[in-house]
Every structure is written in structure tokens, then in C-alpha cells.
C-alpha positions, 0 to 999 in steps of 0.5 A, spaced: 499 500 499 505 504 501 508 503 495 502 505 491 502 511 495 509 513 493 508 511 485 502 516 485 505 521 489 510 523 483 505 521 477 505 526 472 512 529 474 520 526 473 523 523 478 529 527 481 536 526 477 533 524 471 533 531 468 540 532 470 542 525 468 540 527 461 543 533 461 550 530 463 550 525 458 549 530 452 554 534 455 559 528 455 557 527 448 559 534 446 565 534 450 568 527 446 566 530 439 570 536 441 576 532 443 576 533 450 582 530 454 580 523 457 582 520 464 589 516 462 588 509 464 593 506 469 598 503 463 598 509 459 604 513 458 608 507 459 609 505 452 606 500 447 607 493 445 613 489 447 619 493 445 615 499 448 617 504 442 610 507 442 606 511 446 608 517 451 614 517 456 612 514 463 614 518 469 619 512 472 623 506 469 626 501 474 633 500 473 637 494 476 645 494 477 650 493 482 651 496 488 656 501 491 660 505 486 655 503 480 649 505 484 652 511 486 653 513 479 646 511 477 642 514 483 646 521 484 650 522 477 647 520 471 640 518 473 639 525 477 641 529 471 637 524 466 631 526 471 632 533 470 632 533 463 627 528 462 622 528 468 623 521 468 625 518 475 629 512 476 627 507 481 633 503 483 634 495 485 641 493 487 644 486 486 650 482 483 649 481 475 648 474 476 642 476 481 639 481 476 639 475 471 636 470 475 630 476 476 629 477 469 629 469 468 624 468 473 619 473 469 620 471 462 616 476 457 613 480 464 619 483 467 619 487 473 625 491 471 626 496 465 633 496 464 639 491 467 646 493 467 650 487 467 656 483 464 657 480 457 657 473 460 651 474 463 648 478 457 650 472 453 646 467 457 640 472 456 641 472 449 641 465 448 634 464 452 631 470 448 630 474 454 632 481 452 630 486 446 634 488 440 638 495 441 638 498 434 642 504 432 636 509 430 634 509 438 641 510 440 644 515 436 650 516 441 652 509 440 656 512 434 661 515 438 663 508 442 670 506 442 672 500 438 675 496 443 669 496 447 665 493 442 663 485 443 661 483 437 657 477 439 652 481 443 652 488 440 645 487 437 642 487 445 648 490 449 651 497 450 658 498 454 657 504 458 661 503 465 668 502 462 673 499 466 680 495 466 682 489 471 689 490 473 694 489 478 695 494 483 700 496 489 701 500 495 707 505 492 709 507 499 710 499 501 714 498 495 718 504 496 719 502 503 721 495 501 725 497 495 721 493 491 721 494 483 714 496 480 709 490 477 711 489 470 708 482 469 702 478 471 707 473 473 710 478 478 703 477 483 707 471 485 714 474 487 716 471 494 717 478 497 710 479 497 708 473 501 703 474 506 702 481 503 697 479 498 689 480 497 687 476 491 680 475 489 678 468 488 675 464 482 669 464 480 669 471 481 670 474 473 676 478 475 680 472 478 678 468 471 681 474 467 687 474 472 688 466 470 687 468 463 693 473 463 697 468 467 696 463 462 698 468 456 704 470 460 707 463 460 705 461 453 698 459 454 691 461 452 684 459 453 685 452 450 692 451 454 691 453 461 696 449 465 701 454 465 697 459 468 694 454 473 702 453 475 703 460 476 696 461 480 699 456 485 705 460 486 700 466 488 696 461 493 703 459 496 705 466 498 697 468 500 694 467 507 687 467 503 683 469 497 677 474 497 670 473 495 670 480 492 672 487 492 668 489 498 672 484 502 679 486 499 678 494 500 678 494 508 685 489 507 688 494 503 685 500 507 688 498 513 695 496 510 694 489 511 696 487 504 700 491 499 699 487 492 692 486 489 688 486 482 682 490 482 678 494 477 680 501 476 673 504 479 675 500 486 683 502 485 680 509 484 675 509 491 681 506 495 685 512 492 680 517 494 680 514 501 687 516 502 691 509 500 697 510 496 695 505 490 697 505 483 695 501 477 700 497 474 701 496 466 703 489 465 707 487 459 702 482 457 697 487 457 690 488 461 683 486 460 678 491 458 671 490 461 665 494 461 658 493 465 652 495 460 645 495 460 640 490 456 632 491 455 628 485 458 623 483 453 616 485 455 617 491 458 612 497 456 617 502 458 623 500 452 623 507 449 624 511 456 629 505 457 633 506 451 633 514 452 637 513 458 642 508 455 643 514 450 644 519 455 649 514 458 653 515 452 653 523 452 660 525 453 658 529 459 656 523 462 662 519 460 666 525 463 662 524 470 663 517 470 671 518 469 671 522 475 668 516 479 674 512 476 671 508 470 674 508 463 670 512 458 667 508 453 666 513 448 672 517 443 674 524 446 674 522 454 680 520 457 682 519 464 680 524 470 685 529 471 685 527 479 686 519 477 692 520 472 697 518 477 693 512 479 690 509 473 693 512 467 697 507 462 703 508 459 702 509 451 702 502 448 700 498 453 695 493 450 688 493 453 683 488 450 677 484 451 678 477 452 673 473 448 666 473 453 664 466 449 670 463 451 670 465 458 663 463 458 664 456 455 670 455 460 668 458 466 666 452 469 672 448 468 677 453 470 673 454 476 673 446 478 681 446 476 682 452 481 678 449 486 682 442 486 689 445 484 690 452 486 686 453 492 689 447 496 696 451 495 694 457 500 699 459 505 704 453 504 709 458 502 708 462 509 711 457 513 
């Protein structure tokens, strides 16, 4: 009965809201026809398609790389300048190269990372699995300035070197002067008996140790396919050493505290030690030194590939590379040299051989070399100290 009364009450009149609803619909149609902006969908601004080469720029990209000096370079230097220029924020994830690769492998085609800075050996692994996108020259105009020495043919279609560095022996100049030791002139010098108990060498399977092993092989007539001469010299290194260290994070305090005088490290770690007041200098062995680089790849499936490529290209600008040399990295582009403050620490004499040992060979032999090091070299630790 009450329902009939309410119905009768509005007889002959529209119920409240009907008129306003009709007018609102008409206005919406008019605005749409006139091209009025529509609210953005959550994914708009992130690009379109697997390569992310279309659409508006996103407000941020997620970048993964090593921590430490690499993280500071991205966060506080190159990334900060990129954000000023483009408005695109850098969300950073720190991790080892192998950890970053595992993260990409865990979500194939649907990555949680838009750009990953990794080493060539790990790039090869991802490329073989089809988990990274091609990088064409059209999207990276500054790539034309890359130094030929840093190009890695097997991966140059998917990877660009950005953080250049050298791995080389380094030594405490004051300790050498005090003890009357001659400067290091060969990779074989790392096994000199006068250095017993004063070494801080990185252990295999760390890539730097593998590079040292390769150059020890070269110094003694070996090569990738004839490792024995290098292993024999590495045994001599082990005998004068109390231990091997996992990575540079462990080596740095040993060198800082004066507990060791001889090591092999990357240029950016040597520079960091010099910044902390360690009287250190990089050696220039007659056999040469390995060029290395960390560089970005774009995981397949990111919707922010266009912005990621823009960030890569920004790294290749001369101003960016000059900023990296101030942190101890080597420039990967022509026309940028060693930072003035590091010339006495990192500059190599004219004519020093510097090249990238084959990443394909290193990847192929890494397991075998690591096993032989563990079985033949590590057991010799400290035997010459007694």
C-alpha cells in the first residue's frame, strides 16, 4: 500500500536526477566530439608493445645494477641529471649481475625491471634464452661515438658498454718504496716471494680472478685452450697468500688498513681506495690488461623500452662519460680520457695493450677453470708462509 502511495505521489512529474542525468550525458557527448582530454588509463604513458617504442614517456623506469660505486653513479650522478632533463625518475634495485639475471629469468616476457646493467657473460646467457630486446642504432644515436675496443661483436645487437673499466694489478707505492721493491711489470710478478703474506687476491669464480688466470696463462705461453701454465703460476700466488677474497668489498678494508700491499682490482675500486687516502697505483703489465665493461640490456616485455633506451643513450653523452671518469671508470666513448685527479693512479703508459678477452670463451670455460682452481690452486694457500 505504501508503495502505491509513493508511485502516485510522483505521477505526472520526473523523478529527481533524471533531468540532470540527461543533461550530463549530452554534455559528455559534446565534449568527446570536441576532443576533450580523457582520463589516462593506469598503463598509459608507459609505452606500447613489447619493445615499448610507442606511446608517451613514463614518469619512472626501474633500473637494476650493482651496488656501491655503480649505484652511486646511477642514483646521484647520471640518473639525477637524466631526471632533470627528462622528468623521468629512476627507481633503483641493487644486486649482483648474476642476481639481476636470475630476476629477469624468473619472469620471462613480464619483467619487473626496465633496464639491467650487467656483464657480457651474463648478457650472453640472457641472449641465448631470448630474454632481452635488440638495441638498434636509430634509438641510440650516441652509440656512434663508442670506442671500438669496447665493442663485443657477439652481443652488440642487445648490449651497450657504458661503465668501462680495466682489471689490473695494483700496489701500495709507499710499501714498495720502503721495501725497495721494483714496480709490478708482469702478471707473473703477483707471485714474487717478497710479497708473501702481503697479498689480497680475489678468488675464482669471481670474473676478475678468471681474467687474472687468463693473463697468467698468456704470460707463460698459454691461452684459453692451454691453461696449465697459468694454473702453475697461480699456485705460486696461492703459496705466498694467507687467503683469497670473495670480492672487492672484502679486499678494500685489507688494503685500507695496510694489511696487504699487492692486489688486482678494477680501476673504479683502485680509484675509491685512492680517494680514501691509500697510496695505490695501477700497474701496466707487459702482457697487457683486460678491458671490461658493465652495460645495460632491455628485458623483453617491458612497456617502458623507449624511456629505457633514452637513458642508455644519455649514458653515452660525453658529459656523462666525463662524470663517470671522475668516479674512476674508463670512458667508453672517444674524446674522454682519464680524470685529471686519477692520472697518477690509473693512467697507463702509451702502448700498453688493452683488450677484451673473448666473453664466449670465458663463458664456455668458466666452469672448468673454476673446478681446476678449486682442486689445484686453492689447496696451495699459505704453504709458502711457513
